[in-house]
N, CA, C and O atoms as a GROMACS GRO file, in nm:
protein
  352
    1MET      N    1   0.085  -0.118   0.000
    1MET     CA    2   0.000   0.000   0.000
    1MET      C    3   0.089   0.124   0.000
    1MET      O    4   0.178   0.136   0.084
    2ALA      N    5   0.067   0.213  -0.089
    2ALA     CA    6   0.150   0.332  -0.104
    2ALA      C    7   0.099   0.446  -0.017
    2ALA      O    8  -0.021   0.460   0.007
    3SER      N    9   0.192   0.526   0.029
    3SER     CA   10   0.159   0.646   0.105
    3SER      C   11   0.114   0.755   0.009
    3SER      O   12   0.156   0.756  -0.107
    4PRO      N   13   0.029   0.848   0.054
    4PRO     CA   14  -0.015   0.956  -0.034
    4PRO      C   15   0.091   1.064  -0.056
    4PRO      O   16   0.070   1.155  -0.137
    5ILE      N   17   0.204   1.054   0.013
    5ILE     CA   18   0.310   1.154  -0.006
    5ILE      C   19   0.439   1.085  -0.044
    5ILE      O   20   0.464   0.970  -0.006
    6VAL      N   21   0.521   1.156  -0.119
    6VAL     CA   22   0.653   1.107  -0.157
    6VAL      C   23   0.754   1.192  -0.083
    6VAL      O   24   0.744   1.314  -0.081
    7PHE      N   25   0.852   1.127  -0.023
    7PHE     CA   26   0.951   1.204   0.051
    7PHE      C   27   1.083   1.130   0.061
    7PHE      O   28   1.089   1.008   0.048
    8THR      N   29   1.188   1.206   0.085
    8THR     CA   30   1.320   1.156   0.119
    8THR      C   31   1.360   1.231   0.245
    8THR      O   32   1.404   1.346   0.236
    9PRO      N   33   1.345   1.170   0.362
    9PRO     CA   34   1.350   1.244   0.486
    9PRO      C   35   1.486   1.293   0.534
    9PRO      O   36   1.490   1.374   0.627
   10GLY      N   37   1.595   1.251   0.479
   10GLY     CA   38   1.726   1.292   0.531
   10GLY      C   39   1.771   1.200   0.643
   10GLY      O   40   1.689   1.132   0.705
   11ASN      N   41   1.900   1.199   0.669
   11ASN     CA   42   1.955   1.112   0.774
   11ASN      C   43   1.914   1.159   0.912
   11ASN      O   44   1.896   1.278   0.937
   12LEU      N   45   1.898   1.063   1.002
   12LEU     CA   46   1.862   1.092   1.141
   12LEU      C   47   1.971   1.038   1.232
   12LEU      O   48   2.021   0.927   1.211
   13THR      N   49   2.008   1.115   1.332
   13THR     CA   50   2.102   1.069   1.434
   13THR      C   51   2.031   1.070   1.569
   13THR      O   52   1.966   1.168   1.606
   14ALA      N   53   2.043   0.960   1.641
   14ALA     CA   54   1.993   0.951   1.779
   14ALA      C   55   2.114   0.931   1.869
   14ALA      O   56   2.196   0.842   1.845
   15GLN      N   57   2.125   1.014   1.971
   15GLN     CA   58   2.242   1.007   2.060
   15GLN      C   59   2.196   1.011   2.206
   15GLN      O   60   2.110   1.090   2.244
   16VAL      N   61   2.257   0.924   2.286
   16VAL     CA   62   2.231   0.922   2.430
   16VAL      C   63   2.340   1.004   2.499
   16VAL      O   64   2.459   0.985   2.475
   17GLN      N   65   2.296   1.097   2.584
   17GLN     CA   66   2.390   1.174   2.665
   17GLN      C   67   2.365   1.143   2.812
   17GLN      O   68   2.250   1.137   2.856
   18TRP      N   69   2.472   1.122   2.885
   18TRP     CA   70   2.462   1.098   3.029
   18TRP      C   71   2.486   1.229   3.103
   18TRP      O   72   2.583   1.299   3.073
   19LEU      N   73   2.399   1.263   3.199
   19LEU     CA   74   2.409   1.389   3.272
   19LEU      C   75   2.424   1.364   3.421
   19LEU      O   76   2.373   1.265   3.474
   20ASP      N   77   2.496   1.454   3.487
   20ASP     CA   78   2.507   1.446   3.633
   20ASP      C   79   2.390   1.519   3.697
   20ASP      O   80   2.300   1.566   3.627
   21ALA      N   81   2.390   1.530   3.828
   21ALA     CA   82   2.278   1.590   3.901
   21ALA      C   83   2.257   1.737   3.867
   21ALA      O   84   2.146   1.789   3.884
   22SER      N   85   2.361   1.806   3.820
   22SER     CA   86   2.347   1.948   3.784
   22SER      C   87   2.306   1.966   3.638
   22SER      O   88   2.289   2.080   3.593
   23GLY      N   89   2.292   1.857   3.563
   23GLY     CA   90   2.250   1.866   3.423
   23GLY      C   91   2.366   1.879   3.326
   23GLY      O   92   2.344   1.905   3.207
   24THR      N   93   2.487   1.862   3.374
   24THR     CA   94   2.605   1.870   3.289
   24THR      C   95   2.629   1.736   3.220
   24THR      O   96   2.621   1.631   3.284
   25VAL      N   97   2.659   1.740   3.091
   25VAL     CA   98   2.689   1.617   3.018
   25VAL      C   99   2.822   1.562   3.068
   25VAL      O  100   2.924   1.631   3.064
   26ILE      N  101   2.821   1.437   3.114
   26ILE     CA  102   2.944   1.374   3.164
   26ILE      C  103   2.987   1.256   3.077
   26ILE      O  104   3.089   1.193   3.103
   27GLY      N  105   2.909   1.227   2.975
   27GLY     CA  106   2.947   1.118   2.885
   27GLY      C  107   2.848   1.104   2.770
   27GLY      O  108   2.734   1.151   2.777
   28ILE      N  109   2.895   1.039   2.666
   28ILE     CA  110   2.812   1.012   2.549
   28ILE      C  111   2.796   0.862   2.538
   28ILE      O  112   2.894   0.788   2.544
   29GLY      N  113   2.674   0.818   2.522
   29GLY     CA  114   2.648   0.677   2.504
   29GLY      C  115   2.632   0.645   2.356
   29GLY      O  116   2.711   0.689   2.273
   30LEU      N  117   2.531   0.570   2.326
   30LEU     CA  118   2.503   0.527   2.190
   30LEU      C  119   2.482   0.646   2.097
   30LEU      O  120   2.411   0.740   2.131
   31SER      N  121   2.544   0.641   1.979
   31SER     CA  122   2.516   0.733   1.870
   31SER      C  123   2.475   0.647   1.752
   31SER      O  124   2.555   0.572   1.697
   32LEU      N  125   2.350   0.659   1.714
   32LEU     CA  126   2.292   0.574   1.610
   32LEU      C  127   2.260   0.659   1.488
   32LEU      O  128   2.181   0.752   1.498
   33LEU      N  129   2.322   0.627   1.372
   33LEU     CA  130   2.293   0.696   1.248
   33LEU      C  131   2.194   0.613   1.169
   33LEU      O  132   2.221   0.497   1.137
   34ILE      N  133   2.080   0.672   1.138
   34ILE     CA  134   1.977   0.606   1.057
   34ILE      C  135   1.976   0.677   0.923
   34ILE      O  136   1.926   0.789   0.912
   35GLN      N  137   2.030   0.613   0.824
   35GLN     CA  138   2.043   0.676   0.693
   35GLN      C  139   1.911   0.679   0.618
   35GLN      O  140   1.827   0.591   0.634
   36SER      N  141   1.895   0.782   0.538
   36SER     CA  142   1.776   0.796   0.457
   36SER      C  143   1.790   0.708   0.334
   36SER      O  144   1.809   0.756   0.222
   37ALA      N  145   1.779   0.578   0.355
   37ALA     CA  146   1.800   0.483   0.247
   37ALA      C  147   1.668   0.432   0.189
   37ALA      O  148   1.667   0.340   0.108
   38THR      N  149   1.558   0.493   0.230
   38THR     CA  150   1.427   0.443   0.186
   38THR      C  151   1.342   0.556   0.129
   38THR      O  152   1.233   0.581   0.180
   39PRO      N  153   1.390   0.624   0.025
   39PRO     CA  154   1.309   0.730  -0.034
   39PRO      C  155   1.191   0.675  -0.112
   39PRO      O  156   1.188   0.557  -0.147
   40GLY      N  157   1.095   0.760  -0.137
   40GLY     CA  158   0.982   0.721  -0.221
   40GLY      C  159   0.854   0.709  -0.143
   40GLY      O  160   0.838   0.768  -0.036
   41PHE      N  161   0.761   0.632  -0.197
   41PHE     CA  162   0.633   0.610  -0.132
   41PHE      C  163   0.653   0.520  -0.012
   41PHE      O  164   0.709   0.411  -0.024
   42GLN      N  165   0.607   0.563   0.105
   42GLN     CA  166   0.627   0.483   0.226
   42GLN      C  167   0.504   0.491   0.315
   42GLN      O  168   0.446   0.598   0.334
   43LEU      N  169   0.467   0.380   0.368
   43LEU     CA  170   0.362   0.375   0.469
   43LEU      C  171   0.393   0.258   0.561
   43LEU      O  172   0.314   0.164   0.574
   44PHE      N  173   0.507   0.264   0.625
   44PHE     CA  174   0.548   0.159   0.716
   44PHE      C  175   0.650   0.215   0.815
   44PHE      O  176   0.705   0.323   0.794
   45TRP      N  177   0.672   0.142   0.920
   45TRP     CA  178   0.768   0.182   1.023
   45TRP      C  179   0.898   0.108   1.001
   45TRP      O  180   0.898  -0.008   0.958
   46LEU      N  181   1.008   0.173   1.029
   46LEU     CA  182   1.139   0.109   1.023
   46LEU      C  183   1.193   0.104   1.167
   46LEU      O  184   1.247   0.203   1.215
   47PRO      N  185   1.178  -0.010   1.235
   47PRO     CA  186   1.224  -0.016   1.374
   47PRO      C  187   1.376  -0.019   1.383
   47PRO      O  188   1.444  -0.081   1.300
   48HIS      N  189   1.428   0.048   1.483
   48HIS     CA  190   1.572   0.049   1.511
   48HIS      C  191   1.590   0.024   1.660
   48HIS      O  192   1.520   0.081   1.743
   49ILE      N  193   1.685  -0.062   1.692
   49ILE     CA  194   1.713  -0.095   1.832
   49ILE      C  195   1.862  -0.077   1.854
   49ILE      O  196   1.944  -0.118   1.772
   50GLY      N  197   1.896  -0.015   1.965
   50GLY     CA  198   2.037   0.002   2.000
   50GLY      C  199   2.055  -0.015   2.149
   50GLY      O  200   1.968   0.022   2.228
   51VAL      N  201   2.168  -0.072   2.187
   51VAL     CA  202   2.202  -0.089   2.329
   51VAL      C  203   2.329  -0.010   2.354
   51VAL      O  204   2.428  -0.026   2.282
   52THR      N  205   2.325   0.075   2.454
   52THR     CA  206   2.440   0.157   2.487
   52THR      C  207   2.516   0.096   2.605
   52THR      O  208   2.464   0.009   2.676
   53GLU      N  209   2.638   0.141   2.624
   53GLU     CA  210   2.718   0.091   2.735
   53GLU      C  211   2.662   0.144   2.867
   53GLU      O  212   2.580   0.235   2.868
   54PRO      N  213   2.706   0.085   2.980
   54PRO     CA  214   2.658   0.134   3.110
   54PRO      C  215   2.689   0.283   3.129
   54PRO      O  216   2.787   0.336   3.076
   55ALA      N  217   2.605   0.348   3.205
   55ALA     CA  218   2.625   0.490   3.235
   55ALA      C  219   2.749   0.510   3.321
   55ALA      O  220   2.783   0.424   3.402
   56PRO      N  221   2.817   0.624   3.303
   56PRO     CA  222   2.933   0.654   3.386
   56PRO      C  223   2.894   0.672   3.533
   56PRO      O  224   2.778   0.695   3.565
   57VAL      N  225   2.991   0.662   3.619
   57VAL     CA  226   2.970   0.689   3.762
   57VAL      C  227   2.920   0.833   3.777
   57VAL      O  228   2.962   0.921   3.702
   58ASN      N  229   2.831   0.856   3.870
   58ASN     CA  230   2.771   0.987   3.899
   58ASN      C  231   2.665   1.030   3.798
   58ASN      O  232   2.627   1.147   3.796
   59THR      N  233   2.617   0.939   3.714
   59THR     CA  234   2.508   0.973   3.623
   59THR      C  235   2.378   0.983   3.701
   59THR      O  236   2.344   0.893   3.778
   60ALA      N  237   2.307   1.092   3.681
   60ALA     CA  238   2.178   1.111   3.747
   60ALA      C  239   2.062   1.091   3.650
   60ALA      O  240   1.954   1.047   3.690
   61THR      N  241   2.085   1.123   3.524
   61THR     CA  242   1.979   1.113   3.425
   61THR      C  243   2.041   1.098   3.285
   61THR      O  244   2.162   1.110   3.267
   62ALA      N  245   1.955   1.071   3.190
   62ALA     CA  246   2.000   1.058   3.051
   62ALA      C  247   1.910   1.142   2.962
   62ALA      O  248   1.795   1.173   2.996
   63ARG      N  249   1.965   1.177   2.847
   63ARG     CA  250   1.890   1.254   2.749
   63ARG      C  251   1.914   1.189   2.613
   63ARG      O  252   2.027   1.151   2.581
   64ILE      N  253   1.809   1.178   2.534
   64ILE     CA  254   1.822   1.130   2.397
   64ILE      C  255   1.800   1.249   2.305
   64ILE      O  256   1.698   1.317   2.314
   65ILE      N  257   1.896   1.273   2.218
   65ILE     CA  258   1.887   1.385   2.124
   65ILE      C  259   1.868   1.328   1.984
   65ILE      O  260   1.945   1.242   1.940
   66PHE      N  261   1.766   1.376   1.915
   66PHE     CA  262   1.742   1.339   1.776
   66PHE      C  263   1.776   1.460   1.690
   66PHE      O  264   1.727   1.570   1.714
   67SER      N  265   1.860   1.439   1.590
   67SER     CA  266   1.890   1.547   1.496
   67SER      C  267   1.880   1.490   1.356
   67SER      O  268   1.914   1.374   1.331
   68LYS      N  269   1.833   1.573   1.264
   68LYS     CA  270   1.805   1.526   1.129
   68LYS      C  271   1.859   1.622   1.026
   68LYS      O  272   1.846   1.744   1.039
   69ALA      N  273   1.920   1.565   0.922
   69ALA     CA  274   1.964   1.645   0.807
   69ALA      C  275   1.842   1.680   0.722
   69ALA      O  276   1.740   1.611   0.726
   70ALA      N  277   1.854   1.786   0.647
   70ALA     CA  278   1.744   1.826   0.559
   70ALA      C  279   1.720   1.718   0.454
   70ALA      O  280   1.814   1.655   0.404
   71GLY      N  281   1.595   1.697   0.421
   71GLY     CA  282   1.559   1.600   0.318
   71GLY      C  283   1.518   1.671   0.190
   71GLY      O  284   1.541   1.791   0.173
   72LEU      N  285   1.458   1.595   0.101
   72LEU     CA  286   1.414   1.650  -0.027
   72LEU      C  287   1.262   1.645  -0.037
   72LEU      O  288   1.199   1.557   0.021
   73GLY      N  289   1.204   1.739  -0.108
   73GLY     CA  290   1.059   1.738  -0.129
   73GLY      C  291   0.986   1.764   0.001
   73GLY      O  292   1.027   1.848   0.081
   74THR      N  293   0.878   1.692   0.020
   74THR     CA  294   0.802   1.701   0.144
   74THR      C  295   0.883   1.629   0.251
   74THR      O  296   0.885   1.506   0.255
   75ASP      N  297   0.949   1.704   0.336
   75ASP     CA  298   1.045   1.650   0.434
   75ASP      C  299   0.971   1.604   0.559
   75ASP      O  300   0.953   1.681   0.653
   76VAL      N  301   0.929   1.478   0.560
   76VAL     CA  302   0.849   1.424   0.669
   76VAL      C  303   0.926   1.313   0.739
   76VAL      O  304   0.982   1.225   0.674
   77LEU      N  305   0.928   1.318   0.871
   77LEU     CA  306   0.989   1.211   0.948
   77LEU      C  307   0.917   1.205   1.082
   77LEU      O  308   0.915   1.303   1.156
   78ASP      N  309   0.859   1.090   1.112
   78ASP     CA  310   0.790   1.071   1.240
   78ASP      C  311   0.874   0.978   1.327
   78ASP      O  312   0.928   0.879   1.279
   79ILE      N  313   0.884   1.012   1.454
   79ILE     CA  314   0.953   0.928   1.552
   79ILE      C  315   0.847   0.887   1.653
   79ILE      O  316   0.773   0.970   1.705
   80ASP      N  317   0.841   0.758   1.681
   80ASP     CA  318   0.737   0.707   1.768
   80ASP      C  319   0.794   0.595   1.854
   80ASP      O  320   0.886   0.525   1.814
   81LEU      N  321   0.738   0.580   1.973
   81LEU     CA  322   0.768   0.470   2.064
   81LEU      C  323   0.916   0.462   2.096
   81LEU      O  324   0.982   0.364   2.062
   82VAL      N  325   0.969   0.565   2.159
   82VAL     CA  326   1.108   0.568   2.202
   82VAL      C  327   1.113   0.520   2.348
   82VAL      O  328   1.042   0.572   2.433
   83VAL      N  329   1.198   0.422   2.374
   83VAL     CA  330   1.210   0.366   2.507
   83VAL      C  331   1.356   0.369   2.549
   83VAL      O  332   1.442   0.322   2.475
   84LEU      N  333   1.383   0.423   2.666
   84LEU     CA  334   1.516   0.417   2.726
   84LEU      C  335   1.498   0.340   2.856
   84LEU      O  336   1.437   0.390   2.951
   85ALA      N  337   1.551   0.220   2.860
   85ALA     CA  338   1.529   0.132   2.977
   85ALA      C  339   1.662   0.077   3.028
   85ALA      O  340   1.758   0.064   2.952
   86ARG      N  341   1.666   0.046   3.154
   86ARG     CA  342   1.782  -0.016   3.215
   86ARG      C  343   1.776  -0.166   3.195
   86ARG      O  344   1.674  -0.229   3.225
   87LEU      N  345   1.883  -0.223   3.146
   87LEU     CA  346   1.893  -0.368   3.134
   87LEU      C  347   1.967  -0.421   3.257
   87LEU      O  348   2.076  -0.373   3.290
   88CYS      N  349   1.910  -0.516   3.321
   88CYS     CA  350   1.976  -0.571   3.442
   88CYS      C  351   2.039  -0.704   3.413
   88CYS      O  352   2.099  -0.765   3.503
   0.00000   0.00000   0.00000
């Protein structure tokens, strides 16, 4: 089934940052590059899973930053169901 729009969304980067109690970045975890390798008619999800290394000592919280390069045409990119969980 084809999507009603045609797009090439541009590359997406997802990066985990580890922060201390004052909100200062004390480390970088996973950096995941999702290339725009699927241009054209789209009506489906492309799941991506990544596991980062353990947080540094004194980590109080984490932040996930999504950044995207400009795409072509109707520049559409949806991000859904983001989970950051501790693996024991």
